[in-house]
C-alpha positions in Angstrom: 199.9 182.0 5.9 199.2 183.7 2.6 200.8 183.2 -0.7 202.3 186.3 -2.3 203.3 187.2 -5.8 205.1 190.3 -7.0 205.2 191.4 -10.6 206.3 194.2 -12.8 205.0 195.6 -16.1 206.9 197.4 -18.7 205.1 200.4 -20.1 206.9 202.6 -22.7 210.3 201.5 -21.4 209.5 202.2 -17.7 209.1 199.4 -15.2 206.5 199.9 -12.6 205.7 197.4 -9.8 202.2 196.1 -9.9 202.0 195.3 -6.2 201.4 192.3 -4.1 198.6 189.7 -4.4 197.8 187.7 -1.3 195.7 184.6 -1.5 194.4 183.1 1.8 195.2 179.5 2.4 191.5 178.5 2.5 190.9 180.1 -0.9 193.9 178.3 -2.4 192.7 175.1 -0.9 189.2 175.5 -2.4 190.7 176.3 -5.9 192.9 173.2 -5.7 190.1 170.9 -4.5 187.8 172.1 -7.3 190.6 171.6 -9.8 191.4 168.1 -8.6 187.7 167.2 -8.9 187.8 168.0 -12.6 190.5 165.4 -13.2 189.0 162.2 -14.7 189.1 159.4 -12.1 189.0 161.7 -9.1 185.6 161.3 -7.4 186.0 162.9 -4.0 188.3 164.7 -1.6 189.3 162.8 1.6 188.4 164.5 4.8 191.1 163.0 7.0 188.9 161.2 9.5 190.3 157.8 8.9 190.2 155.9 12.3 192.2 152.9 10.9 195.2 155.1 9.9 195.2 156.6 13.4 195.1 153.2 15.0 198.1 152.1 12.9 200.0 155.2 13.8 200.0 156.6 10.3 199.8 160.4 10.0 197.1 161.4 7.6 196.6 164.8 5.9 193.6 166.9 6.9 192.5 167.0 3.2 193.6 165.2 0.1 192.6 163.3 -3.0 191.1 159.9 -2.4 
């Protein structure tokens, strides 16, 4: 699923639509992961391969900050 944004711009009193911007989920994920890694204290991104969480029946995200 893609994220969409629609905007308009006013030029000389007339409003013209700018169009639609679609951002692929993987691109958005990459941007968010890189941004999170810039936060002091964040050292890595979890991959979601935690065997212990699965054994305990906890649902784990595919990706996240660890």
